[in-house]
C-alpha positions in Angstrom: -113.9 -68.5 35.6 -111.7 -71.1 34.0 -107.9 -71.1 34.5 -105.0 -68.9 33.4 -104.0 -69.6 29.8 -100.3 -69.0 30.5 -99.5 -70.4 34.0 -102.4 -72.8 34.3 -103.5 -71.5 37.7 -107.1 -72.5 38.7 -109.4 -72.6 41.6 -108.3 -75.0 44.4 -110.2 -76.2 47.4 -109.2 -76.2 51.0 -110.6 -75.9 54.5 -111.3 -73.2 57.0 -110.4 -74.6 60.5 -112.2 -73.2 63.6 -110.3 -73.5 66.9 -111.8 -72.8 70.3 -110.4 -72.8 73.8 -107.9 -71.0 75.9 -104.2 -71.5 75.0 -101.9 -73.2 77.4 -99.8 -70.1 77.7 -102.8 -68.3 79.2 -103.6 -71.0 81.6 -106.0 -73.2 79.6 -105.8 -76.7 78.3 -105.0 -75.7 74.7 -106.8 -74.9 71.5 -109.0 -77.6 70.0 -110.3 -78.0 66.5 -114.1 -77.8 66.7 -115.1 -77.8 63.0 -113.7 -77.3 59.5 -115.7 -76.0 56.6 -114.8 -76.3 52.9 -113.7 -73.1 51.0 -112.2 -72.2 47.7 -109.0 -70.3 46.8 -109.5 -68.5 43.5 -106.6 -67.0 41.4 -106.6 -63.3 40.5 -107.6 -63.7 36.9 -107.9 -60.7 34.5 -109.4 -60.8 31.0 -106.8 -59.3 28.7 -106.4 -58.6 25.0 -103.2 -60.4 23.9 -101.4 -60.4 20.6 -100.1 -63.9 19.7 -97.3 -65.0 17.4 -99.3 -64.6 14.2 -100.2 -61.0 15.1 -103.9 -61.7 15.8 -105.5 -60.2 18.9 -107.4 -62.6 21.3 -109.0 -62.1 24.7 -107.8 -64.6 27.2 -107.9 -65.1 31.0 -104.5 -64.3 32.5 -103.4 -64.4 36.1 -102.1 -61.1 37.7 -98.8 -62.9 38.4 -98.3 -63.6 34.7 -99.0 -59.9 33.8 -96.6 -58.6 36.4 -93.8 -60.9 35.4 -94.1 -59.9 31.7 -95.1 -63.3 30.3 -97.8 -61.6 28.2 -97.7 -58.8 25.8 -100.9 -56.7 25.8 -102.5 -55.6 22.6 
């Protein structure tokens, strides 16, 4: 999927950090980062029929946040 036509939200990348060990609180020497793998955070995009200023109906990708906030009028 592309990005939201209204808010511009799109897929971003990040990491999933894996920690191992026993915490100091429980008597260990603390948690240590053993590895980190790449992952993606995807926005909640919906394909919606929208009526624009001219009155024509188009299908565009819109984020769920834009739909809830009322930034888009559905056709």
